[in-house]
N, C-alpha and C positions, 0 to 999 in steps of 0.2 A: 504494500500500500504506500501511497505518497506520504512521506513524513515531512511536513513543512514547519519546522520550528524557527524561532527567531535567529538561530545560528545557521540556517540553511545556506549552502554555498550556491550563489547565483552568479559567480564570477565568470562563468562561461557564456554570458549574455543569453541566458535562458529566457524564453517566453513561455509561460504556462498556458495551456489550452484548456478552456472551460466550455464543454459542450452542453448546449441546452436544447438539443433536438427533441428530447422526450417531453419537454414542457413548453418552451417558447415555439419550437418548431412545429409541435403538434397543434398549434393554434392556426396553422395554415388552413384556409378554406378548402374543403374537400378532402382533408387528410384526417383519417380516424384510425387510431392504433389500438389494437386489443392488448390485453396484458401480456399475452405471449409475444406479440410484436415488440412491445417495449422491452421485454426481457432479452429477446434476440438482438435488438439494436444495442442495448447496454453491453451485451457480451461482445458484439462486433467492435464497439468503441473501445472496450477494455483491451481487446486483442490488438487494436490499432495503436494503443499506447497513450490514449487521451488521459491526462492526469485527473481532471475533474469532470464528472458526469452528473448533470442536474436531472434528478429522476422525476420531479414533479412537486406538487403541493399536497402533502399528506393532509387529508381532511377536507380538501376541496371537492373531492368526488370519491366514490368507493373504489374506482379503478386504481387511483394513485395509492390509496391505503393498502390495497392488496399487492400492488407492485412492490412496495418496500418490504412487505412481509415475505413475499416469494423470493425476493433477492437475498434475504437472510439464509434461505435454504441452499442457495447456490451462489455464494459470494463471488464477487469479481476478484481477479487475480492481482491487479495492481492499481486500479483506479479508485479514487475516492468518490463514492456516491453522495450527492448533496441534496438535502431537502430545501425547499423554497417556501417562503412565507412572507407576509406583510408585517409591518409593525403592529403593535396592539391597537385595539380600537379606542377611540376617544372616551375619556371618562371612566376608565376601568384600569386597574393595575394589570401588568403582564402576568403576574402570578395567578390572578383570578380570571384571566381571559382564557376561555376554553379553546380558543384558536390554537394554542400551543400544545395541548395534550397529544394530538396525533403527530405533531412535529417531533416531540420527544420520544414517542412510541416508535417512530420510524428508526430510531437508533443510529442515526448517522453522526459521524464525528463533526462534520461541517454542515452549517446551515447558512443559506443565503437569505438575508432579510432586505426587502426593498422598502424604502421610505420616500416620503415626499420632499423634493428639493424646491419645487416651484410654489411660490406663495399662492398663485392662482389655484392650484390643485388643493392646497390646504383649505382655503376659504370657500371655494366653489365645489370641490369634489368631496372633501371630508366634512365640510361645514363646521370647522372648528377654528381655534385661534392659532396663530403662529407659535405662541409659547407652548400650547398643548401639543403641537406637532413635534417640537423639540423634546418634550417630555416623553412622548410616545417612542421616539427613536432611542432615547437614553434608557428608558425603563425596559424596553424589549431586549436590547443588547445586553444590559446588565443581568437581566433574568436568565437569558439563555446561557450566558457565560457562567452564571452560578450553577447551572445544570451540567456544566462540563463541555459545552459546545464551543467549537471554534467558528468564527464569524466572518462572513463576506458581506459587506454592506453595498447594496446596489442603490445608487443615487438616481432615482427615477426622474426622467425629464431634465437631466442635469444641464444640458447646454441651453435649453430654453430658460431654465431657472437662472442660470448664470447671466444670461443676456438681460433679463427683465429685473432681477433683484439680486445683484452679485453678493451683497453683504449678507442677506439672509441665506442664500444658497451655501455660502461658505460656513455659516453658523451651523447649518445642518450637518455638514461634513465634520466640523470640529466636535460636535456633540457625539457623532459616531466614533471619532478617534478616541475621545476620553472615555467612552463606554466600552472600548476594547475591540473594535473591529480590526481585523488583521489585513483586510483588503478594502479599499475604497474603489468601487467600480463606477465609472462615469458613463451614464446611459443616454444615448441619443434615441430616446423612446419614440419620438415622432418621425425619426429618420430624415429630418429636413435640413440637417447641418452639413456644410461642405468641408472638405479637407483642410482648407486654410484656417477656418475657424476652429476646427478640432485641434489643430496643431497649436494655435495660439492659446486656447483655453487650457489645454492639458499642460502646456509649458507654465502658465501662470499658476495653476493648481499645484504643480510640482514644486515651484518656488515657494508658494504659500505654505505647503506642507513642510518643506525644509525649514522655513522660518519658525513654524509652530513647534517643530521638533527642537530647535535650538532654544526657543523661549521656555518650553515646558520640560525639556530633557526627558523625552518619552523613552521608556524602557525598551519598547519594541515598536518603532514607527511603522505604520501601515504602508502597504505598497499600493500602487495604482493599477487599476484595470480599466478596460474599455468594452462597451457593449453597444453595437451599432445596428440600426435597421436600414433597410435599403430603399426607402421611399423616394430618395433622390437618385438612386442608382449608384451611390458612392459608399456603400457600407464597408466594402473591403478597403477602399482607399482611405476612408476615415479611420479604420482600425490601424492601418499601417502608419498613418500620420501620428496617431496616439502613441504607438510603440516607439516611433522615432523620438518622441519627447519624454519617454521614460515609463510608459505603461508596460508592466511585465506580466499581465494576465490579459488574454483576449478571449472574449465570449462570442460564440457563434453557433451555427448549426451545420450539419452535414447537408450538402447540396443547397444551402441557403434557405431551407424551409423556414416558414414563419408567417405570422399574420400579415395581412395586406400585401406588401411587396417582398416580404421575407427579411431574414437576418443576414448578417455577414456570413458568407459562405466559407466554411473552414477548409473545404477542398481547394479553394483558391488561396486563402490566407496562409495556410500552413506552408505550402511550397514556396510562396513568395517570401515569407519570413525566413525560412531555412535556406533555400537555395539561392535567393537573390540578395538577401540582407544579412545572412550569416548568423541569425539567431538560432539557438538550439531549441527545438520543439519536440521532435521525435528522434529515435535512432534511425540510422540509414535503412535498416531492415524494416522498421515500422513504416517509414515514409513510402517504401516500395509496396505497401499494402493499401495505399490511399485509394487508388482507382477501384480495386476490388471492393473496398468498404463502401465507397460511394454507390456502386452499382447494386451491391447486395442490399443496402439500406433502402435504395429506391424501389427495389422489388418487394421488400417487406412492407414498405409504405404503400405499395401498389400505385406508384406514380411513375410515369414514363421518364427514364433518364434523359437529361439534356445532352444530346449527341455533340453539341457544340460548346459544352462547358469547358472552360480553361483547365488544362492539366489532365482532367479525368474523363472528358468526353471521348466518345469513339472517333470523333473527327478532329480531336485536338492535335494529333500528329499524322493526319491523313494528307496525302499528296496525290493530286489528280492531274495527269497530263503535262505535256510540254516541257518547258524549261525547268519547272520545279522538280519534276521527277528525275530528270537526268542529273540535275545538280545535287539533289539530296542523296542519290545513290553514290555519287562520288564522295561527297562530304556532307553529313547530316547537319553540320553547323550552318550551312547555307540557308536552310529554311526551318530550323528547329532551335528554339531558344534554350532548351535543356534536353538532355537525353530522356526519352519517354520512360525508360526503365527506372529512372530515379523515383517516379511516382507510381510505378507499377503499370504503366500504360505501354502501348506498343505502336510502332510505326506502321502505317498502312499506305502502301502504294496501290491506289485504287485500281489502276488499269494494268498492273503487273502481275502476270501469272506466277512469276518466280516469288514475288512477295507473298502471294496467297499460299504457295507451297511452304514458305518459311513459317507462316502462321500455323499451318497444319502440323508441320514437324515439331514446332515448339509445344503445341498442345498435346501431341502424342507423347512427348517425353514426360509430361505431367501425369500421364496415365501409365507410365512405365512401359511404353511401346516405343521401340527404336525403329525409326524409318529413315530412309535417305530420299533425296529429291528424285533419284532415278527409279525408285520403286513405283511400279505401275499403280499400286493402291493409292499412292499420294494423289495422282491425277483423278482417280475415281472419287476419292473423298472430297477433293476440292470442288469438282463439278457437282457432286451431290449437295454439298454445303451451299454452293451458290444458288442452285435450283430451289432448295428449301428456304433460304433467306428471301428469295424473290417471292415465295408464297406467303411469307410473314413469320417464319420460324426465327427465333432468336435464342441462341445457345449460350449467351453470356451468363445467364442465371439458371441454365438447365444443362449443366455439364454432363449429367448422367445420360441424357438423350444423345449428346454429342459423342460420348464414349461408345454407346451402343452403335451409333452410325459408323464410327470408325472401325469397331471390331467386326461389324457386318462386312465392310469392304475388305477386311483382311481375312475373312472366313473364320473369325474367332468368336462370333456371336452364338452362344449356346442355344439350341432349339428346345427351350424348356416346355413350351406349349404353343398351341395355335388356337386362336379364337375363330370358330366357324360362323358365329353370328351372335347378335344380341338384340334384345328388345327392351325398351323402358317405357313404362306408363305411370301416370300419376292419377290419384283418385282422392276424392274428398270423403271423409268419414262423417257419420251423423253429427259429431261434435264440431264439424267444420274444419278439423285438422286435415291438412293435405299430406298424404304419404305417397311414396313412390315404390314401384316394384320393378326389378330388373330380372330378365331371364337371359341366361348365357349358355351357349353351347361351346365347349372346348374339346380339343383333341390333345391328349397327353399320352406319350409313349404308345401310340397306336390305339388308344382307347378314346371313345367319345362319351362325354358326359354333359347332361343338361341339368342346370340348377337354377333356382330362383331365390331371391332375397328381397326383403323390404328395407327401406331406409327413409330418413326424414327429408331426403331429396334425391333426385335421379342419380347424381354422381355417387352419393353414399351407397345407394342401392346397387349400382353397378360394381363398385369396389367390393362390397360385401359378397355379392354373388360370385364374382371372379375368385375371391379368396376361398369361398366355400367350396367351389368346384375343384380347387387346386390343393387345398391343405392336406388331403389324404396322400397326395403324391409328394408334397413339399411341406413337411410339418413346421418348418421355420416360419412359414407364412402366418402362423398363429400370432407371432410377435409383431407383424407388420401393422402399421397404422398410417392412415392418410392424415397428415398433420396440418396441411394448409392447402388452400385452393384459391387461385386468383384468376380473374378473367380480365382481358383487355380487348376492347374493340379496336381493330386496326384501321378500318376505313369507315368511320361513322357516317360519312356522306351517303353511303349505300343503304342506310336504314336497316331494315330487318334482314337484308341480304348481305350485310357486312361480314367480313371475315373476323373470326374470333381467335385470339390466342389464349390458351389455358396453360397455367403453370400449376403443377401438383407437387407438393412436397410430401415425401414419405419418410418413415423412420422405422427401424427395427429395435429401437431402444438404445442402440450404440452408435448408429450412423444416421445421418440425414442426407437425403439426396432429392434433387428436383428434376422433373421431366416436363416436356412441353408437347402440346398438340395444337394444330392450327386447322381450322375448317370454317366454312360458312355455316355449318351446323354445330352448335355449341356442344351437343351430346357427342358428336363424332370427335371433336377436338378433345373433349374430356376423356373419351374412351382411349384415344391415342396416348394421352399423358398417363392415365391410370394403368394401362397395360404395360407401358414401358417402365413405370415406377415399380410394378411387381417384378418384371423381368430383371431390372437392374438390381433390385434387392436380392433376388435369388442368385445373381452372379456374385454378389458380395459374400454369400455364404460359402461359396466354393473355396 
């Protein structure tokens, strides 16, 4: 776990990354995360090496309460999970405010408290006095410190507050300092500030804090952080400006998720900080996982990845035609500002068959398959891959399907079973509950079996019927579960005739794998993904 004591060595120009995808990012319109989604994202961020992960606001909703409880059962390996909350309510002591009971029950070492910096929000939003707001900040931080918590103070609407009433804004910060905040995070909550202003204000706050430290001889002076929103399209630039002036914590979200126009995109910020400006954020190995993390989290969130995103987009290092291709093949520096491998991405020469073969060879190695470019199977795999991608298949998040495709071309795909046909129907019961029934005919080892099963939906019924038909031949199937199911419409302009991509995640309790199906018929697409999920799981058992 991250141990940040007053004696921590930050001499190597470290910038600590604070991820708020699970809380601030989840406020994006159209984004809804289940508890399982949140746990998987937290584990992905932990694996990436993010030091601080804000898990949510315990008590704000049942989902966040359960998330913190579940996380205790499977703790993270290195990251600090952080609970988020506001200051106490006006007119009540922090010790008596029930707001903090679930915060303490969450059991995190670190708590982030946000408070009002802008006098407008105090008088119009909280409808209280400026003095009471200061008392709310002081009382909240002192109480949580008395309960053994370490504190990050988010100064909400800081840059607007500083513009309209500088003296009061600084008074709120001073109150947080004397109450024991270890970090002061300056928040551009409205996202309307530009980099020049961010730079000036952070510099002035840094100098003010240094003077306060000299005057008060603080035992452990707090550090500065930055939290920016993207309403002016400058969230990343604003965060970089703040770091240049002394901020050593940067808050943001993976893929820039967040309310309105989003938050500072950590997938852009981290490589800029580390590769361009020389700040230590992640290890070299962790940074090379950035692209994978971006894409995995986008699939968990069921949001289409931005192909043109800096650093991690599939087009970030793509080259198409003419002078660019010939130049980059001679020397990548001609059209690439960094080596794509540094962030876990790869170069794509869109019109080059040789580059396509290189990608196939690289992916084969990850599956333990050694191929050479002269192997005829390479050309078969590449042609098949291009044909399927044209139909709408996407294998970035469905590597199990790609491995099956590859092994089929090599003659290494085990013939576990063959589906001779299936039928799915749904019907309403007298209590108005709609159930589904699937009938499946399979051929296994020369034998034909016809089975049926019910489920609460057509895909669940199909999955159950298939496993019911096959379990007597493959007992390991009893441990298989369909753990996730996601649907994406590929050409929405086609209406009900649109092609659908289905991603199915399966598990045997030890491994997780994802398969993909594409069709204009959602049941056929689901059937493809479910069948391949079972097939791949059986292959893992060998």
